[in-house]
C-alpha positions in Angstrom: -27.8 -38.8 -20.2 -26.6 -41.2 -17.6 -22.8 -40.6 -17.7 -20.1 -38.3 -19.1 -17.0 -39.5 -20.9 -14.7 -37.6 -18.8 -11.3 -38.7 -17.4 -10.2 -36.7 -14.4 -6.5 -35.8 -13.7 -5.9 -36.5 -10.0 -2.2 -35.4 -10.2 -2.6 -32.0 -11.8 -3.0 -28.5 -10.4 -6.6 -28.1 -11.5 -9.2 -29.0 -8.8 -11.5 -31.9 -9.7 -14.6 -29.8 -9.5 -13.1 -27.3 -12.0 -12.2 -30.1 -14.4 -15.9 -31.3 -14.3 -17.2 -27.8 -14.7 -14.8 -27.0 -17.6 -15.7 -30.2 -19.4 -19.5 -29.8 -19.2 -19.2 -26.1 -20.1 -17.1 -27.0 -23.2 -19.5 -29.7 -24.3 -22.5 -27.4 -24.0 -20.8 -24.6 -25.9 -19.7 -26.9 -28.7 -23.3 -28.3 -29.0 -22.3 -31.8 -28.1 -24.7 -31.6 -25.1 -27.8 -30.0 -26.5 -30.3 -27.6 -24.9 -32.8 -29.2 -22.5 -30.6 -32.3 -22.2 -30.9 -33.8 -18.7 -27.6 -34.2 -16.9 -26.8 -37.0 -14.4 -27.7 -36.4 -10.8 -24.9 -35.3 -8.6 -25.0 -38.6 -6.8 -24.8 -40.8 -9.9 -22.1 -38.6 -11.6 -20.0 -38.7 -8.4 -20.3 -42.5 -8.3 -19.4 -42.7 -12.0 -16.3 -40.5 -11.6 -15.3 -41.9 -8.3 -15.3 -38.5 -6.6 -17.2 -37.0 -3.6 -20.7 -35.7 -4.2 -19.7 -32.3 -2.9 -17.2 -32.1 -5.8 -19.9 -32.5 -8.4 -22.2 -30.2 -6.5 -19.5 -27.4 -6.7 -19.2 -27.9 -10.5 -23.0 -27.9 -11.0 -23.3 -24.8 -8.8 -20.8 -22.9 -10.9 -22.6 -23.9 -14.1 -25.9 -22.8 -12.7 -24.5 -19.4 -11.6 -23.1 -18.8 -15.1 -26.4 -19.8 -16.8 -25.3 -23.0 -18.5 -27.6 -25.3 -16.7 -30.6 -25.0 -14.4 -31.9 -27.0 -11.5 -35.6 -28.0 -11.9 -37.2 -29.0 -8.6 -38.0 -32.7 -8.3 -36.7 -33.4 -11.8 -32.9 -32.7 -12.0 -30.4 -30.6 -13.9 -31.1 -29.5 -17.5 -29.0 -27.6 -20.1 -30.1 -24.1 -20.7 -30.5 -22.2 -24.0 -27.1 -20.4 -24.3 -27.4 -18.8 -27.7 -27.7 -15.4 -26.1 -24.9 -15.9 -23.6 -21.9 -13.7 -24.2 -18.6 -15.7 -23.9 -15.4 -13.8 -23.5 -13.4 -16.8 -24.7 -15.0 -16.8 -28.3 -12.5 -15.2 -30.6 -13.6 -12.2 -32.6 -13.5 -12.5 -36.4 -12.8 -8.8 -36.8 -9.3 -7.4 -36.5 -8.4 -6.5 -33.0 -7.5 -2.8 -32.5 -4.9 -2.3 -29.8 -6.1 0.0 -27.0 -4.3 3.3 -27.0 -2.9 4.1 -23.6 -3.9 7.4 -22.0 -1.2 9.9 -21.0 -1.5 8.8 -17.4 -1.1 5.1 -18.3 2.1 5.9 -20.2 3.7 7.6 -17.2 6.4 5.9 -15.2 4.5 5.9 -11.9 6.6 6.2 -8.7 3.5 5.6 -6.6 4.0 5.1 -2.8 1.0 2.7 -2.8 1.0 -0.9 -3.9 3.5 -3.7 -3.8 5.4 -5.9 -6.3 3.1 -8.9 -7.0 5.5 -10.4 -9.6 7.1 -12.6 -7.0 3.9 -13.5 -5.1 3.9 -17.3 -4.3 0.7 -18.0 -6.3 1.5 -21.8 -6.4 1.9 -22.1 -2.7 -1.2 -19.9 -2.1 -3.2 -22.0 -4.5 -2.0 -25.3 -3.0 -3.0 -24.1 0.5 -6.4 -22.9 -0.6 -7.1 -26.1 -2.5 -6.1 -28.2 0.5 -8.3 -26.3 2.8 -11.3 -26.5 0.5 -10.7 -30.2 -0.2 -11.0 -31.0 3.5 -14.6 -30.0 3.3 -14.6 -28.2 6.7 -18.2 -27.0 6.9 -17.3 -24.8 9.9 -15.2 -22.5 7.6 -18.5 -21.3 6.1 -19.8 -20.2 9.5 -19.3 -16.6 10.7 -16.8 -17.8 13.4 -15.4 -16.1 16.4 -16.0 -12.3 16.5 -12.3 -11.7 17.3 -11.1 -14.0 14.5 -10.1 -17.7 14.4 -8.0 -18.8 17.3 -5.4 -20.5 15.1 -4.7 -17.4 13.1 -4.6 -15.2 16.3 -2.1 -17.7 17.8 0.1 -17.6 14.7 0.1 -13.8 14.7 1.0 -13.8 18.3 4.0 -16.1 17.7 5.1 -13.9 14.7 4.9 -10.7 16.7 7.0 -12.2 19.5 9.7 -13.5 17.0 9.8 -10.5 14.6 8.7 -7.5 16.7 9.5 -8.5 20.3 5.8 -8.1 21.2 4.6 -10.2 24.1 0.8 -10.7 23.8 -1.9 -13.3 24.1 -4.1 -14.6 21.3 -7.0 -13.5 23.5 -6.0 -9.9 23.1 -5.9 -9.9 19.3 -8.7 -8.8 17.0 -8.7 -9.6 13.3 -10.5 -7.2 10.9 -10.9 -6.3 7.3 -8.2 -3.5 7.1 -6.9 -0.9 9.4 -9.8 1.5 8.7 -12.3 -1.0 10.2 -10.1 -1.7 13.2 -9.6 2.0 13.9 -13.4 2.5 13.6 -13.9 -0.2 16.2 -11.3 1.6 18.4 -13.2 4.9 18.1 -16.4 3.1 19.2 -14.6 1.5 22.0 -13.0 4.7 23.3 -16.1 6.8 22.9 -15.1 9.0 25.9 -12.0 10.1 24.1 -12.8 13.3 22.2 -9.3 14.5 21.3 -6.7 12.5 19.3 -3.2 13.7 18.5 -1.6 12.9 15.2 1.8 13.7 13.7 1.7 16.1 10.7 2.3 14.9 8.0 0.6 11.6 8.6 -1.5 8.8 7.1 -4.5 10.6 5.8 -6.9 7.7 5.9 -6.4 7.4 9.7 -7.2 11.1 10.0 -10.3 10.7 7.9 -11.5 7.7 10.1 -11.0 9.7 13.3 -12.8 12.7 11.9 -15.7 10.6 10.6 -16.2 9.2 14.1 -16.6 12.7 15.6 -13.1 12.9 17.1 -11.3 16.1 17.4 -7.8 15.8 15.8 -4.9 18.0 16.9 -1.5 18.0 15.2 2.0 17.6 16.6 5.2 18.3 14.7 7.5 15.5 13.7 11.2 16.1 14.6 14.2 14.2 13.2 13.8 11.5 15.8 10.1 11.3 16.0 7.1 13.1 17.5 7.6 16.2 19.5 6.5 14.9 22.9 6.8 18.3 24.7 4.4 19.8 22.1 2.1 16.8 22.7 1.8 17.6 26.4 0.1 20.9 25.5 -2.5 19.4 23.2 -4.9 18.1 25.9 -5.1 14.7 24.1 -5.7 11.3 25.7 -4.9 9.3 22.6 -2.0 9.7 20.2 -1.5 7.9 16.8 2.1 7.3 15.8 4.2 5.1 13.4 7.4 4.8 15.4 9.3 2.2 13.3 8.8 4.0 10.0 6.7 7.2 10.1 4.5 7.7 7.1 5.3 9.6 5.0 8.6 11.0 6.3 10.2 7.7 7.1 11.4 8.9 10.5 12.4 6.3 13.0 11.5 7.2 16.6 14.5 7.2 18.9 14.5 5.1 22.1 14.6 8.4 24.0 11.4 9.6 22.4 9.8 6.2 22.9 10.4 6.3 26.6 9.2 9.9 26.8 6.0 8.9 24.9 5.4 6.0 27.2 5.9 8.3 30.2 3.3 10.7 28.8 0.8 7.9 28.5 1.4 6.8 32.0 0.7 10.2 33.5 -3.1 9.6 33.2 -5.1 6.3 33.4 -7.1 7.1 30.3 -4.2 7.8 28.0 -3.1 5.4 25.3 -0.8 5.2 22.3 -1.9 3.7 18.9 1.1 2.2 17.2 0.6 1.6 13.5 3.3 -0.8 12.4 2.3 -0.9 8.8 5.5 -1.8 7.0 8.1 -2.7 9.7 9.1 -5.9 7.8 11.0 -3.9 5.2 14.2 -2.5 6.8 17.3 -2.9 4.6 20.3 -1.8 6.6 21.0 -2.5 10.3 18.9 -4.5 12.8 15.1 -4.4 12.9 13.6 -1.8 15.1 11.6 -3.3 18.0 8.0 -2.3 18.2 7.0 0.3 20.8 4.7 -2.3 22.4 7.7 -4.5 22.8 9.1 -2.1 25.4 5.8 -1.2 27.0 5.3 -3.0 30.4 2.3 -0.9 31.5 -0.3 -1.8 28.9 -0.5 1.6 27.3 0.1 0.7 23.7 -2.6 -0.4 21.1 -0.8 -2.2 18.3 -2.1 -2.3 14.7 -0.5 -4.4 12.0 -1.5 -5.4 8.5 -0.8 -8.0 5.8 -1.5 -5.5 3.0 2.2 -4.7 2.4 3.7 -8.0 3.5 1.4 -10.3 1.5 -1.1 -8.4 -0.7 -3.5 -5.4 -0.5 -6.4 -7.6 -1.7 -6.1 -9.8 1.4 -7.8 -6.9 3.3 -6.7 -8.4 6.6 -5.3 -6.5 9.6 -5.0 -7.2 13.3 -5.1 -5.2 16.5 -3.6 -6.0 19.9 -5.5 -4.4 22.7 -4.3 -3.9 26.3 -6.1 -6.1 28.8 -8.3 -3.3 30.2 -9.5 -2.3 26.7 -10.1 -5.9 25.6 -12.3 -6.4 28.7 -14.2 -3.3 27.7 -14.4 -4.5 24.1 -15.9 -7.9 25.1 -18.3 -6.2 27.4 -19.6 -3.4 25.1 -19.0 -4.0 21.4 -18.3 -7.7 20.8 -21.6 -7.7 18.9 -19.7 -6.7 15.8 -19.4 -9.7 13.5 -16.1 -10.9 12.1 -15.4 -9.1 8.8 -12.8 -11.5 7.3 -13.8 -14.8 5.6 -12.8 -17.8 7.7 -11.4 -19.4 4.5 -9.0 -16.4 4.1 -8.1 -16.6 7.7 -7.4 -20.4 7.4 -5.2 -19.7 4.3 -3.2 -16.9 6.0 -2.8 -19.0 9.2 -1.4 -21.9 7.4 0.8 -19.6 5.3 2.4 -18.3 8.5 2.5 -21.6 10.4 4.3 -23.6 7.7 7.0 -20.9 7.2 5.8 -19.6 3.9 5.3 -16.1 5.2 8.8 -15.9 6.6 10.3 -17.1 3.3 8.2 -14.7 1.3 9.2 -11.8 3.5 12.9 -12.7 3.2 12.6 -12.8 -0.6 10.6 -9.5 -0.9 13.0 -7.8 1.5 15.9 -8.7 -0.8 14.0 -7.6 -3.9 12.9 -4.3 -2.4 16.4 -3.7 -1.1 17.8 -3.9 -4.6 15.1 -1.5 -5.9 15.7 0.9 -2.9 19.5 0.9 -3.4 19.0 1.4 -7.2 16.9 4.5 -6.6 19.5 6.0 -4.2 22.5 5.1 -6.4 20.9 6.6 -9.6 20.0 9.8 -7.7 23.4 10.2 -6.1 24.8 12.5 -8.8 22.1 15.1 -8.0 24.4 16.0 -5.1 23.5 19.0 -2.9 20.5 19.8 -5.1 18.4 17.3 -3.0 18.1 15.9 0.5 16.7 12.4 0.8 14.6 11.3 3.8 13.2 7.9 4.9 16.0 5.9 3.3 17.0 2.4 4.4 13.4 1.2 5.2 9.9 1.0 3.7 8.8 1.2 0.1 9.2 4.9 -0.7 11.5 7.9 -0.1 11.0 11.6 0.4 13.1 14.0 -1.7 13.4 17.6 -0.6 14.8 20.1 -3.1 17.3 22.8 -2.1 17.4 24.7 -5.5 14.4 26.9 -5.1 12.0 24.8 -7.1 8.4 24.5 -5.7 6.5 21.3 -5.3 4.1 22.1 -8.1 7.0 22.9 -10.5 8.7 19.7 -9.6 5.6 17.6 -10.2 4.7 19.4 -13.5 8.2 19.1 -14.9 8.2 15.3 -14.0 4.8 14.9 -15.6 5.9 16.6 -18.8 8.9 14.3 -18.9 6.6 11.2 -18.6 7.1 10.5 -14.9 4.6 10.7 -12.0 5.8 11.7 -8.5 3.6 12.8 -5.6 3.3 15.9 -3.4 4.4 15.7 0.2 2.1 18.6 1.1 -1.0 16.4 0.7 -0.1 14.4 3.8 -0.1 17.5 6.1 -3.2 18.2 8.2 -1.9 21.4 9.5 -0.7 24.3 7.4 1.8 25.3 10.1 4.4 22.7 9.3 3.7 22.2 5.6 6.7 21.7 3.2 6.3 23.1 -0.3 9.4 21.8 -2.0 9.4 18.0 -1.5 8.0 15.0 -3.3 7.3 11.3 -2.5 8.7 8.5 -4.7 7.7 4.9 -4.3 9.5 2.1 -6.0 7.8 -1.2 -5.1 5.7 -1.6 -8.2 8.4 -0.6 -10.7 10.9 -3.0 -12.2 14.6 -2.2 -12.5 14.5 -0.8 -16.1 11.5 1.4 -15.2 13.3 2.8 -12.1 16.4 3.5 -14.1 14.6 5.2 -17.0 12.3 7.1 -14.7 15.1 8.6 -12.7 17.0 9.5 -15.9 14.0 11.4 -17.1 13.5 13.1 -13.7 17.1 14.3 -13.6 16.8 15.9 -17.1 13.6 17.5 -16.1 14.7 18.8 -12.7 18.3 19.8 -13.7 16.8 21.9 -16.4 15.4 24.2 -13.6 
């Protein structure tokens, strides 16, 4: 076979290599191109279709990986026997039986995890990805800089200055595949630090990372305006992990008074540092944005960690850490042998997404959408009156509800479950029994639509008012 009767669409949304791949795959499946037929070489097919040879190579590579064709050394490409291949696109002749949902799947789930992907700009993301791949930048398939690509670090640096009042250099930023990886790097970097203080309740994954790296963790109570700094002084810790802009899970915002006291604590010893986890600072619905703790630190005592998991998508698995100058020098000297864990292609896509203003527009849209959901939750629960107290409102993607009617946490969760709704225990976020609340639940709203939120709260009120 010397050529294929294929007309490519240069104006559509489907990449050229995918059009070639889909056409050949379809012809093989229909039997129009028979088993053991020799296909044109990538060079001749590229010339015939007036496309780059790499475009044809990508199509052939995909067909080989799926078992439709094979490459025979010194001979060329040949069609494989596909009679035994399973194809999910071939319709079944038997009647399709709908899958029955389990009890858990039928629940209206107020999970504090996850985001609303209904409004994700797939078209823009696809366009950027296609543009980057079409440029055939071979360097994007290399491992790249161990700290992350400079362009992305520069764009993050600009974003932090504009949105979080953080002044930093791209040289002090490290990109990594999620917060867990970056905190593991931090534990390796600060190997002399044996004791880490954490608020209780707190983000359990961070606690698990510290413990798995042989760090002793001590707990400090969270007051209404943030961590109890006076209690922290008695803990003999040199590192403290906090979420000052929106404490997880309580939603507390650390006051400027507490922030200054915490910075003063860090400055009392050279080896003391503060880890600021700024995980969802983008979503504040009323009032002005709260500046980052690093934004008011002029003594290089704050280690800043941010993520794109909430602001873009969890699957991105991309976070960043800003290190003080002294720690960055130590990092480059002792542990820069760690390879970069984020694909350079993903880095390039996110970098362009930020640089061209798409990130800011997406945040503005999602902030508006989440504000509507947040306000809907509060307004629909308003008539529960003095029965409940709500914490963490006006920011983030969840709220905490404390009950004042004598009902226990287990009773609240069981009643909700029996009514067809899933809420979550606050007690699981405590790492110290001393402070543990036993009458509060967490409710997230990001993944639910308006009708689910309204129906879910109606069911909850019936279940809980019955107590």
